[in-house]
N, C-alpha and C positions, 0 to 999 in steps of 0.2 A: 556682551550685551546682546540680548535677543532683539532682532530688527523686524519691523512689519514686512510681510511678503506682499508684493503687488499682485493684484488679481487681474485676470483677463478683462480687457476693456480699458485698462490704464495705458495710455499712449507711450509711457516710458518703457514698456516692454518691447516696443518696436525700435528702440534706439540702438544704433550700432555703437558698440563700445570703443572708446579711445584706447590706443596703445598706452601702456604704462611705461614711462621712460625711466622712472626711479622708484625703487622699492623702499619707501620711507616708512616712518612710524604710522602715518595715516593708512597706508596700504596694509601694513601688518595688522593694525587694529581692525580694519574692515574685514580682512580675511578671517580673523579669529571670531569676530561677531557673526560672520556668515556661517562658519562652522557650527557655532552655538545655535544659530537660527535653524539651520538644516537639521541638526540632531533633534532639536525640540519638535520639529515638524515631521520627524521620521522619514526624511527624504534621503535620496541617494546622491543628489546633486543640487547645486544652487549657483546661479550666475549673478553677477553684480547688478545687472538690469532688474532682477527680481526684487532687489531691495532699494531700487531707485537710483542706482549709480551706473552711468553709461561708461563702464571701464572693461578692459579685457582681463577679467579676473573671474575664476570659477573655483568652486570647491566640490569635491566628489568623495563619496565613501560607500563602496559596495561591499564592505566587510561583513555586513549582517545579512546579506542576501544569499542564504545557503541554497535556496531552490533554483537560483540562476547563476551558475558558476561562471568565472571569468579566467582568462589567462592574461599574463602581463609580461612583457619584456621591457626592461629598463636599460637604456643605453646599450642595447644588444645582448643583454644577459637575461635569461628566463628567471623570473622571481615569483614569489608567492604574493599575489595582489594584496592579501590581508596585511602583510607586513609593511606595505607602503600606503596604507590608508590612515587617516584621510589624506587626500591628494589636493594640494593647492596649486593651481596652474595660472600662470600669468602670460599674456600674449600668445595663446596657443594657436598654432597653424596645423590644419588637419588634412590628411590624405585618407581616402577610403578605398577599399578593395571592390572588385566587381561582383563578388558573390553576395547576394542579398538574403535577408531572412526577415520574417514578419513575427513580431512579438507584441504583447501588451505593453503599453507605455502610458504613464501618467505624468503630471507636472504639478508642483506645489502652487503654481499660479492658476491652476484649474482644479480647485478642490472637488474631490469625488467624481472626477471625469477621467476616463481612460478609454483607450481604443487601440486596436492593432495598428502598428506603424511599420512600414518597410524601411529597414536600415541596412547598411553594409555589415557583413559578418565580421570584418576585420577593419581596424583603423590604425593609423600611425599619427601621433601628435608630437609636434616639437614646440617647446615653450621654455619657460623658466619656472623654477620653484621659488618659494618665498625667500629662500636663502640667496637667490640671485643666480644659482647654478642653472646652466642650460641642461635640458633633459629631452630625451626622445623616448616615447612610450609607444609600444605596439600592443594592441589588445584585441581580444575576442570576448564573446559572451556579453554579460551585462555591462562590464566596464567599457567595451567598445560602443555599446548603445548609449551609455551615459555620457561618454566623451562627445559623441556626435550631437546628442541632445543639448548639452551645455554649450558647445561651440556654436551651435545654431543660435542659442539665446544671445550670445555675445555679438552676433551679427543681426539681431533683431528678428530672427526667424523663430516661430513658435511651433510646437509639435503638431498643432492642428494643420499647419501648412504642409506637413508631410503625410497627412492621412489621405486615404482614398476618398473620392468624392462621396461614395456610399457611406463610409464611416462618418464623415463630416455631416452629411445630411441627417443621419440617424441621431446626431447630437445637436442638431440645429436649435431646438427649443431650449435645451439646457445651456447652450452657449449664449443665446440671446438673453436668457434669464440672468446668467452670471455677468454679462456686460451691463445689464440694467442695474443690478445690485451694486456693481462697481461705480457706475455713474451716480447712483443715488447716494452712496457713501461719500463720494467726492463732494457732492453738493451739500450734504449735511456738514462735512468738515469745513467747507468754505463759509457756511452760515454761522457755525459756532465760532469761527475766527473773527467775525464782525463785532 
């Protein structure tokens, strides 16, 4: 089932996700709904916060990004990232390397807004798969960037928080307009519920 994606201005995007103690049917259903939602929106990642659930759950799929290649190591073995997509991660813990790179980044909660963001070129994530299996992933390229972006979401951090002040200033009017649209939509929903 396709879920509505929260937009910037919704306070739920700033919620820190709770750890998932048990992978039950509700978590499996939510993960599959998130995959469907991400695919329908042509996204490469989606965090539970973006669909209104403050949980440590994210889905990622970089298999269609031919122009931004990735490398991936799964439990110490080099693998083709495309063969392991989509990726569903539960309770991910992240480490990043010292080397940085700047690249364009967008977010499904910020429609039609993108900017250059500095991220680590390499990352390691430990977490669990939907099967419950523990996993360690090392990545570079778009996958490393997506992992950092999504784990940020799980901690209530948005990609605009990682932008340079100049990039954020250049988007200020668009960000204010999006916040206002989100607030107006929330007000309209509350009136229609009366």
